Structure formats: C-alpha cells, structure tokens
N, C-alpha and C positions, 0 to 999 in steps of 0.2 A: 305722933308716930312717924309721919313723913319727915319731920325734922331729924329724928333719930337716924332714919335710913340715909338721909343726905349726909349727916356727919360721919356715919360709918363709911359710906362710899368715898367721901372726900379724903378721909384718913387712909383708907385702903389704897386709893389711887396714889397718894403721896408715898406711902410705904413701899408699894410695888415699884414706883418710879425710882426711889432711892436704891432699892435692891437691884434693879436692872442696871442702873448707872454704875453701881459698884461691883458688878459681876465681871469675871475675867474677860478681857478683850474690849471692855466698854470704856467710856470716857473717864470714869473714876475707878477703873479696875485695880490700879495700884493701891488706892485707898482701901478698897475692899480686902485685898490681900494683906495689907498692913494690919487692918482690924482683926482679920482671922489669926494672924500671927500673935497679936496681943491677947486674944482670947486663949490661945494655946499656952501663953506664958502666965495665964491666971488672971488677967484683967477682964473680969466678967462684965464690966460696964459696956464693953463694945458689942456684946451680944444684942442688947436692945437698940443700940445706936445704929449699927451697920450690918450685922451678921445674920441674925435670926429673924426671918420674916414673921414667925409666930409671936416674937417678943417685941418687935419694933413698935407696934401701936401703943405700948405702955408709955413710951416717951414721945413718939411722934404724933400722938393724938392732939397734943397741945398745938402743934403746927396745923393740924387739920382744922381745929377750931379757928385759928387765925385766918386760914384760907376761907373758911365758911363766912367769916365776917367780911373779908376782902371782896369776895365775889357776890355778896348780897344774899347768900343762902340763910344767914342769920342777920337780922337787921337791928335788933336791940337786945341788950343783955336781960335775960330772965333767970330767976333762980332755978328753974327747971333745967337749964343748961348744966348747972353744977351737979344736979341730981342725975342727969343723963350721962355724965362723964364716964363712970365705970361701965355702963352699957355700951358706950361708944368704943371704949378700949377693948372690951370683950368681943363685940361684934366685928370690929375692924381686925382683930387678931384672927378670928375664924375666917373672914373673907380673904385676908392677905395670905394666911398660912395655906388655906386650901387652894387658892389661885396659884401660889408659887409651887406647891406640891404637884398640882395638875400640870403646870408648865414643865417642871423637871421630869415628870413621868413621860410626857409626850416627847420631850427632847431625848431621853434615854432610849425610848422605843425607836425613834427616828434614827439615832446613832447606831443602834443594834442592827437595824435592817440595812442601813448604809454600809456598815462593815460587812454584813453578810453578802450583800451584792458585790462589794469590791473584791471579795474572796473568790467569786465565781469566774 
C-alpha cells in the first residue's frame, strides 16, 4: 500500500511540474500554448501530454515509474507493479486534477479581490 502511495505521489508531482512549467508566463509557456492550439485544432493527443491535468497521468505515469526506480522508491521489478499501474494512473489523476483545480480556484479568488481592491 505504501508503494502505491509513493508511485501516485511521484507521478502527481511530475504531472504538476509539467503543468506548471507549461503554464502561461513560465519557462515552457509557449509549448503549453502551442499544445492548447493543437487541441483546439482537433489533435486530442496533446490533452494527456500537456494540457489536461486530469488526463496527464494516463501517459506520464510511465515516467513516474521510471523516477521511482531512479530514486530508489522501487528497488526491484515485481509483477505487482504491473497490477498497480491502473491504480497509479487513477490515483495520480485524482491528486493532480484536484491539486490543479484547487490552485486555479485560489488564483481566481486572489485575482478577483486584487481587481476589487484596484478599483477602490
């Protein structure tokens, strides 16, 4: 169970890092804007690659597994890692999506009150 939580958190951290890096004004902001344009043109593969935080773990969980091996959270391959993969994807999707939604909500509330105070 602890291994499952570790894999979910590693994947969620990776996905949130990618989402933050591709946000407007960040280091890969232009890449994020390009991916959003591609999604609007009908290229849905960019949703889980760079655009949708709820969808990103479906692809990026493989990278989460690699990081888990690299940092020693997973030391040897066991068949249970394969069985856990869908749970890692689903768990990381919930963690990533809720975290990003929480961040966006707080950011919008902050912007609302900033605009309200600027008008006074």
